[in-house]
NUSE-610155 format. One line per field, with one value per atom (N, C-alpha, C): residue number from 1; residue in one letter; atom name; x, y, z. Coordinates in steps of 0.05 Angstrom, whole numbers, always signed. Example, Ala and Ser with C-alpha at 12.3 -4.5 7.8 and 13.67 -1.06 7.14 Angstrom:
dodo <- (1,1,1,2,2,2);
marmi <- (A,A,A,S,S,S);
vexkol <- (N,CA,C,N,CA,C);
xx <- (+264,+246,+264,+257,+273,+258);
yy <- (-114,-90,-66,-45,-21,+1);
zz <- (+156,+156,+156,+142,+143,+157);
***
This chain:
dodo <- (1,1,1,2,2,2,3,3,3,4,4,4,5,5,5,6,6,6,7,7,7,8,8,8,9,9,9,10,10,10,11,11,11,12,12,12,13,13,13,14,14,14,15,15,15,16,16,16,17,17,17,18,18,18,19,19,19,20,20,20,21,21,21,22,22,22,23,23,23,24,24,24,25,25,25,26,26,26,27,27,27,28,28,28,29,29,29,30,30,30,31,31,31,32,32,32,33,33,33,34,34,34,35,35,35,36,36,36,37,37,37,38,38,38,39,39,39,40,40,40,41,41,41,42,42,42,43,43,43,44,44,44,45,45,45,46,46,46,47,47,47,48,48,48,49,49,49,50,50,50,51,51,51,52,52,52,53,53,53,54,54,54,55,55,55,56,56,56,57,57,57,58,58,58,59,59,59,60,60,60,61,61,61,62,62,62,63,63,63,64,64,64,65,65,65,66,66,66,67,67,67,68,68,68,69,69,69,70,70,70,71,71,71,72,72,72,73,73,73,74,74,74,75,75,75,76,76,76,77,77,77,78,78,78,79,79,79,80,80,80,81,81,81,82,82,82,83,83,83,84,84,84,85,85,85,86,86,86,87,87,87,88,88,88,89,89,89,90,90,90,91,91,91,92,92,92,93,93,93,94,94,94,95,95,95,96,96,96,97,97,97,98,98,98,99,99,99,100,100,100,101,101,101,102,102,102,103,103,103,104,104,104,105,105,105,106,106,106,107,107,107,108,108,108,109,109,109,110,110,110,111,111,111);
marmi <- (Q,Q,Q,V,V,V,Q,Q,Q,L,L,L,V,V,V,E,E,E,S,S,S,G,G,G,G,G,G,G,G,G,L,L,L,V,V,V,Q,Q,Q,P,P,P,G,G,G,G,G,G,S,S,S,L,L,L,R,R,R,L,L,L,S,S,S,C,C,C,A,A,A,A,A,A,S,S,S,G,G,G,R,R,R,A,A,A,V,V,V,S,S,S,S,S,S,E,E,E,N,N,N,V,V,V,Q,Q,Q,W,W,W,Y,Y,Y,R,R,R,Q,Q,Q,A,A,A,P,P,P,G,G,G,K,K,K,G,G,G,R,R,R,E,E,E,L,L,L,V,V,V,A,A,A,V,V,V,I,I,I,G,G,G,H,H,H,L,L,L,G,G,G,T,T,T,T,T,T,L,L,L,Y,Y,Y,G,G,G,D,D,D,S,S,S,V,V,V,K,K,K,G,G,G,R,R,R,S,S,S,T,T,T,I,I,I,S,S,S,R,R,R,D,D,D,N,N,N,A,A,A,T,T,T,N,N,N,T,T,T,V,V,V,H,H,H,L,L,L,Q,Q,Q,I,I,I,N,N,N,N,N,N,L,L,L,K,K,K,P,P,P,E,E,E,D,D,D,T,T,T,A,A,A,I,I,I,Y,Y,Y,Y,Y,Y,C,C,C,S,S,S,L,L,L,N,N,N,V,V,V,C,C,C,W,W,W,G,G,G,Q,Q,Q,G,G,G,T,T,T,Q,Q,Q,V,V,V,T,T,T,V,V,V,S,S,S,A,A,A);
vexkol <- (N,CA,C,N,CA,C,N,CA,C,N,CA,C,N,CA,C,N,CA,C,N,CA,C,N,CA,C,N,CA,C,N,CA,C,N,CA,C,N,CA,C,N,CA,C,N,CA,C,N,CA,C,N,CA,C,N,CA,C,N,CA,C,N,CA,C,N,CA,C,N,CA,C,N,CA,C,N,CA,C,N,CA,C,N,CA,C,N,CA,C,N,CA,C,N,CA,C,N,CA,C,N,CA,C,N,CA,C,N,CA,C,N,CA,C,N,CA,C,N,CA,C,N,CA,C,N,CA,C,N,CA,C,N,CA,C,N,CA,C,N,CA,C,N,CA,C,N,CA,C,N,CA,C,N,CA,C,N,CA,C,N,CA,C,N,CA,C,N,CA,C,N,CA,C,N,CA,C,N,CA,C,N,CA,C,N,CA,C,N,CA,C,N,CA,C,N,CA,C,N,CA,C,N,CA,C,N,CA,C,N,CA,C,N,CA,C,N,CA,C,N,CA,C,N,CA,C,N,CA,C,N,CA,C,N,CA,C,N,CA,C,N,CA,C,N,CA,C,N,CA,C,N,CA,C,N,CA,C,N,CA,C,N,CA,C,N,CA,C,N,CA,C,N,CA,C,N,CA,C,N,CA,C,N,CA,C,N,CA,C,N,CA,C,N,CA,C,N,CA,C,N,CA,C,N,CA,C,N,CA,C,N,CA,C,N,CA,C,N,CA,C,N,CA,C,N,CA,C,N,CA,C,N,CA,C,N,CA,C,N,CA,C,N,CA,C,N,CA,C,N,CA,C,N,CA,C,N,CA,C,N,CA,C,N,CA,C,N,CA,C,N,CA,C,N,CA,C,N,CA,C,N,CA,C,N,CA,C);
xx <- (+15,+5,+12,+10,+38,+12,+35,+20,+42,+27,+55,+48,+64,+63,+77,+68,+72,+80,+103,+113,+123,+133,+145,+133,+102,+85,+83,+71,+74,+67,+69,+76,+101,+96,+128,+117,+135,+134,+132,+123,+133,+157,+164,+194,+215,+200,+206,+209,+227,+231,+214,+208,+201,+214,+213,+231,+201,+189,+165,+179,+166,+172,+159,+156,+140,+151,+143,+155,+138,+158,+134,+140,+122,+118,+107,+112,+107,+110,+126,+133,+159,+166,+195,+190,+197,+192,+206,+225,+242,+223,+204,+203,+176,+167,+155,+146,+125,+120,+111,+131,+117,+101,+75,+70,+68,+69,+71,+37,+13,-2,-16,-24,-34,-66,-75,-102,-113,-119,-119,-153,-153,-185,-203,-220,-247,-230,-209,-204,-196,-192,-184,-164,-155,-123,-108,-86,-73,-37,-25,-2,+25,+43,+54,+89,+91,+120,+117,+133,+134,+157,+165,+189,+191,+196,+196,+210,+192,+219,+244,+251,+281,+288,+276,+291,+284,+274,+267,+244,+241,+226,+203,+185,+163,+146,+157,+136,+114,+91,+75,+87,+73,+81,+80,+52,+67,+81,+104,+123,+151,+147,+168,+193,+217,+234,+240,+217,+231,+223,+228,+213,+234,+245,+261,+248,+239,+233,+261,+265,+291,+275,+294,+285,+314,+304,+326,+312,+328,+322,+323,+355,+356,+338,+323,+298,+269,+276,+247,+223,+239,+229,+239,+211,+210,+214,+220,+230,+212,+198,+199,+208,+227,+237,+221,+204,+193,+211,+230,+230,+216,+220,+204,+182,+168,+140,+125,+102,+76,+46,+37,+11,-5,-15,-23,-8,+21,+25,+9,+1,-21,-39,-35,-50,-45,-62,-55,-34,-15,+4,+2,-6,-8,+19,+19,+37,+27,+25,+21,+37,+30,+48,+27,+32,+7,-30,-41,-65,-67,-44,-51,-34,-51,-45,-40,-28,-26,-46,-39,-60,-61,-37,-23,-19,+3,+6,+6,+4,-10,+8,+4,+35,+10,+24,+5,+33,+25,+42,+34,+49,+24,+43,+46,+59,+51);
yy <- (-26,-6,+17,+38,+63,+91,+95,+120,+141,+169,+195,+211,+233,+252,+276,+297,+322,+331,+354,+372,+392,+410,+436,+461,+455,+477,+505,+519,+545,+566,+593,+620,+633,+655,+656,+689,+705,+725,+729,+751,+749,+746,+744,+739,+713,+702,+679,+652,+627,+602,+584,+564,+541,+511,+495,+471,+450,+437,+431,+391,+371,+341,+321,+304,+285,+258,+254,+226,+201,+181,+151,+127,+112,+90,+72,+39,+22,+29,+47,+37,+65,+53,+73,+88,+116,+131,+142,+125,+128,+108,+92,+76,+79,+103,+114,+145,+159,+194,+198,+225,+227,+260,+264,+298,+319,+338,+358,+371,+373,+385,+411,+429,+451,+455,+464,+475,+498,+521,+534,+542,+560,+560,+569,+559,+566,+550,+551,+533,+501,+504,+478,+467,+431,+431,+432,+444,+450,+439,+426,+411,+433,+433,+445,+428,+413,+393,+364,+356,+324,+314,+287,+284,+250,+252,+217,+203,+173,+165,+151,+166,+164,+190,+209,+232,+264,+259,+276,+291,+317,+335,+362,+374,+378,+401,+426,+442,+466,+469,+482,+510,+518,+553,+573,+564,+583,+582,+565,+551,+568,+552,+553,+572,+566,+583,+593,+582,+589,+567,+534,+518,+493,+471,+453,+428,+407,+380,+362,+351,+334,+308,+280,+267,+255,+239,+232,+201,+191,+154,+142,+150,+142,+150,+166,+179,+170,+164,+153,+175,+198,+231,+241,+261,+277,+303,+320,+349,+374,+392,+410,+438,+452,+481,+495,+525,+535,+575,+581,+612,+635,+651,+681,+679,+676,+659,+686,+682,+698,+695,+722,+711,+689,+692,+675,+646,+642,+613,+602,+616,+602,+574,+557,+534,+505,+501,+469,+449,+441,+428,+396,+385,+353,+338,+315,+301,+272,+262,+241,+218,+196,+172,+158,+142,+127,+146,+126,+141,+148,+146,+157,+182,+197,+223,+222,+245,+253,+272,+282,+298,+330,+333,+356,+375,+390,+416,+437,+460,+491,+507,+525,+541,+567,+582,+609,+631,+652,+677,+698,+721,+733,+758,+786,+798,+799);
zz <- (+4,+1,+7,-20,-21,-11,+14,+31,+29,+19,+8,+43,+48,+67,+54,+61,+54,+75,+65,+88,+83,+91,+93,+77,+85,+83,+105,+102,+119,+114,+120,+121,+114,+97,+77,+73,+64,+60,+35,+12,-25,-16,-51,-47,-42,-15,+2,-14,+1,-10,+9,-5,+14,-1,+17,+3,+13,-1,+5,-5,+9,+16,+18,-4,-9,+6,+25,+36,+25,+11,+11,+17,+16,+35,+9,+13,-7,-35,-42,-76,-78,-89,-91,-109,-101,-118,-151,-148,-170,-192,-176,-198,-222,-214,-242,-233,-246,-242,-215,-214,-192,-189,-176,-197,-170,-162,-145,-163,-148,-151,-131,-141,-116,-123,-99,-104,-84,-95,-83,-78,-58,-53,-73,-79,-95,-130,-127,-160,-163,-178,-191,-178,-178,-187,-207,-189,-223,-223,-246,-236,-237,-217,-213,-225,-224,-227,-225,-242,-249,-239,-243,-247,-245,-270,-282,-270,-281,-267,-282,-299,-317,-298,-287,-277,-295,-312,-336,-312,-322,-301,-325,-308,-328,-308,-304,-294,-307,-289,-298,-308,-327,-329,-303,-285,-268,-240,-251,-225,-243,-269,-287,-288,-277,-279,-247,-231,-203,-185,-201,-179,-193,-173,-179,-163,-180,-166,-170,-142,-148,-130,-134,-125,-100,-77,-59,-56,-73,-81,-48,-33,-12,+15,+15,+32,+19,-2,-14,-12,-23,-24,-41,-57,-72,-70,-69,-58,-88,-74,-94,-80,-87,-79,-96,-90,-102,-88,-111,-104,-107,-100,-110,-100,-78,-78,-84,-95,-96,-79,-72,-60,-70,-108,-130,-118,-104,-98,-77,-60,-47,-48,-31,-48,-22,-19,-13,-37,-36,-40,-40,-64,-55,-70,-62,-81,-94,-115,-119,-138,-130,-140,-158,-176,-187,-179,-169,-165,-129,-123,-101,-84,-70,-60,-33,-29,+2,+10,+42,+54,+43,+34,+27,+49,+41,+66,+53,+66,+62,+59,+35,+32,+33,+48,+52,+45,+16,+16,+22,+40,+58,+69,+71,+84,+104);
***
């Protein structure tokens, strides 16, 4: 059974950075694609970034150029670094592997 646990969210000022983590158990994060999504209040779920099982990466337009998705096979964790955070980045961030989802971690960007 796959379990995903996100962490690293919080309150940050505009222009700041956060590093989100998605710790997986039950399946290796290197075995298939892992995605980060986010959902802002009143909006649909948006793809933020993907890391493929071969290590290829893809970013959503909203975070392209200021985000990095990476994988630590030793700890079976996928990280998402977002820099230059903006108020519109405020959302719950979720990771997904196969059809499984974590519970999400809240990111709030506010002065």
